C-alpha positions as CSV (number, residue, x, y, z in Angstrom):
1,X,38.3,140.3,-123.9
2,X,36.3,143.1,-123.7
3,X,32.8,144.6,-124.6
4,X,31.9,148.5,-125.0
5,X,28.6,149.1,-124.6
6,X,26.8,152.7,-125.2
7,X,24.0,154.6,-125.6
8,X,23.1,158.2,-126.0
9,X,20.4,158.3,-123.2
10,X,19.2,160.0,-120.0
11,X,17.7,156.9,-119.0
12,X,21.0,155.8,-117.3
13,X,19.1,153.5,-114.8
14,X,17.5,151.5,-117.5
15,X,20.5,151.3,-119.7
16,X,22.9,149.7,-116.8
17,X,20.1,147.4,-116.0
18,X,19.9,146.2,-119.7
19,X,23.7,145.8,-120.2
20,X,23.8,143.9,-116.7
21,X,21.1,141.7,-117.4
22,X,23.2,140.9,-120.8
23,X,26.1,139.4,-118.5
24,X,23.5,137.9,-115.8
25,X,24.4,134.5,-116.7
26,X,28.1,134.8,-117.3
27,X,28.6,136.2,-114.1
28,X,26.2,134.4,-111.9
29,X,29.4,132.8,-110.4
30,X,31.2,135.9,-110.2
31,X,30.7,136.8,-106.6
32,X,33.1,139.4,-106.0
33,X,33.3,142.3,-108.7
34,X,35.8,145.2,-108.5
35,X,34.3,148.4,-109.9
36,X,36.0,151.2,-111.4
37,X,34.5,154.2,-112.1
38,X,36.5,157.1,-113.8
39,X,37.0,159.5,-110.4
40,X,40.3,160.8,-111.4
41,X,40.0,164.5,-110.1
42,X,37.5,166.5,-107.6
43,X,35.8,167.4,-110.6
44,X,32.1,165.9,-110.9
45,X,30.4,164.7,-114.2
46,X,31.3,165.0,-117.0
47,X,34.7,164.8,-116.0
48,X,34.0,161.8,-113.7
49,X,31.4,158.8,-114.0
50,X,27.9,160.1,-113.7
51,X,26.6,159.3,-110.5
52,X,23.1,157.5,-111.6
53,X,25.5,155.6,-113.4
54,X,27.6,154.5,-110.6
55,X,24.0,154.2,-108.4
56,X,22.5,151.9,-110.9
57,X,25.6,149.6,-111.0
58,X,25.8,149.4,-107.3
59,X,22.1,148.6,-106.8
60,X,22.0,146.2,-109.6
61,X,25.0,144.3,-108.1
62,X,23.9,144.6,-104.5
63,X,23.7,140.8,-104.3
64,X,27.5,140.5,-104.7
65,X,30.7,141.9,-102.9
66,X,31.8,144.9,-104.6
67,X,35.0,146.6,-104.1
68,X,35.2,149.8,-106.0
69,X,38.6,151.8,-106.6
70,X,40.2,154.2,-108.0
71,X,43.1,156.7,-108.0
72,X,43.6,160.4,-108.3
73,X,45.4,162.2,-111.0
74,X,49.1,162.6,-110.3
75,X,49.5,166.2,-110.4
76,X,46.3,166.8,-107.8
77,X,47.8,168.8,-104.9
78,X,45.8,166.6,-102.4
79,X,45.0,163.7,-104.3
80,X,43.6,161.4,-100.9
81,X,41.1,164.6,-100.2
82,X,40.0,164.9,-103.8
83,X,39.2,161.4,-103.3
84,X,37.4,161.6,-100.0
85,X,35.3,164.6,-100.3
86,X,34.3,163.4,-104.2
87,X,30.2,162.9,-104.6
88,X,31.1,159.4,-106.1
89,X,32.8,158.4,-103.2
90,X,29.9,159.8,-100.9
91,X,27.6,158.3,-103.3
92,X,29.3,155.0,-102.5
93,X,29.6,155.3,-98.8
94,X,25.8,156.0,-98.5
95,X,25.2,152.5,-100.3
96,X,27.9,151.2,-98.0
97,X,30.4,150.4,-100.9
98,X,33.6,152.9,-99.7
99,X,36.0,153.7,-102.4
100,X,39.4,152.6,-102.2
101,X,42.3,154.9,-103.2
102,X,44.5,152.4,-105.4
103,X,47.7,154.1,-104.4
104,X,47.4,152.9,-100.9
105,X,46.9,149.2,-101.9
106,X,49.5,146.7,-102.4
107,X,51.1,146.9,-105.8
108,X,52.2,144.0,-108.1
109,X,54.7,143.4,-111.1
110,X,52.7,142.2,-113.8
111,X,54.5,141.5,-117.3
112,X,52.0,141.1,-120.4
113,X,52.2,138.2,-123.1
114,X,54.6,140.5,-125.1
115,X,57.0,141.1,-122.5
116,X,56.0,144.7,-121.2
117,X,56.2,145.1,-117.6
118,X,54.1,147.3,-115.5
119,X,53.5,147.7,-111.5
120,X,49.5,147.7,-110.9
121,X,47.2,147.6,-107.8
122,X,46.6,144.0,-107.0
123,X,43.0,144.5,-105.6
124,X,41.3,144.3,-109.2
125,X,43.4,141.0,-109.7
126,X,42.0,139.7,-106.5
127,X,38.0,140.0,-107.6
128,X,36.7,137.6,-109.9
129,X,35.1,140.2,-112.2
130,X,35.9,143.7,-113.3
131,X,33.4,146.5,-114.5
132,X,34.5,150.0,-115.8
133,X,32.7,152.7,-115.9
134,X,34.6,155.2,-118.2
135,X,33.8,158.5,-119.8
136,X,34.8,159.6,-123.0
137,X,37.0,162.8,-122.8
138,X,40.2,164.1,-124.5
139,X,43.7,163.8,-123.6
140,X,46.8,165.8,-124.9
141,X,48.0,162.9,-126.5
142,X,45.0,161.6,-128.4
143,X,41.7,162.7,-129.6
144,X,39.5,160.7,-127.1
145,X,39.9,158.1,-124.3
146,X,37.6,155.6,-123.2
147,X,37.8,152.3,-121.4
148,X,41.5,151.5,-121.8
149,X,42.6,155.0,-120.6
150,X,40.1,154.3,-117.2
151,X,42.5,151.4,-116.1
152,X,45.2,153.7,-115.8
153,X,43.8,154.0,-112.6
154,X,45.2,150.6,-111.4
155,X,48.5,152.0,-112.2
156,X,51.3,152.8,-109.7
157,X,52.0,156.7,-109.7
158,X,55.7,156.1,-111.8
159,X,53.8,153.9,-114.4
160,X,50.6,156.2,-114.8
161,X,53.4,159.3,-115.2
162,X,55.5,157.1,-117.8
163,X,52.6,155.8,-119.7
164,X,50.6,158.9,-119.8
165,X,53.5,161.6,-120.5
166,X,55.3,160.0,-123.3
167,X,59.1,161.1,-122.5
168,X,59.5,162.4,-126.2
169,X,57.4,165.1,-125.0
170,X,58.8,168.9,-124.9
171,X,60.3,169.8,-121.6
172,X,57.7,172.4,-121.1
173,X,54.8,169.8,-121.1
174,X,56.1,167.8,-118.6
175,X,56.5,170.4,-115.9
176,X,54.3,169.5,-113.0
177,X,54.3,166.2,-113.4
178,X,57.2,164.9,-111.6
179,X,56.8,162.6,-108.3
C-alpha cells in the first residue's frame, strides 16, 4: 500500500524530517532502502526532484544502506551522460550515494496479480523498502503525473515506451520514440 504526503512549503528539510519520523518505527528493521528520485532528464527542478528534498532524505537515512537509482527518458540522445552530469547525481556522489542507471541493471519479468507482465529492474526488488520522490507534472496522455509515473524509471526501455506512448496514438505522436 502506498501513502502520498504533500505540503506546499519552502521548508523541504523540515517536511522530509516530519514524514520520515512518521515511518521511523515501521521501518526500523528496514536496513536497505531504494531511493527513487525523479531524474528523468538533464533538466533541474521543477522537472526533477528538488535537490533540498533529496539531500534531506539522504541525510535523514544516513544510518541505512541507501541505493539510489533512476533511468533517463528514452528519447534523450545521451541518456547515460544526462544522468551522470545531473546535479542530483553530483549531490548523491558528494554524500557517498552514487546514482545507479536502472537501464544498466539486471531486468526481470514480473507478473501482477491481474496477470499483467512487465520487465523491470531487479534492483528495487532487492531492497527492504522503497522511497519515491516524485514531482507533479503533466504528460501528453494525462493532466497530472506523480508517484505512480515516477515508477516508470524501474521499467525496461521497451516497457517504458509501450506504457508511456499508447499504441493507439497517431503516428505523428510516435515519431522519435523508437528503440
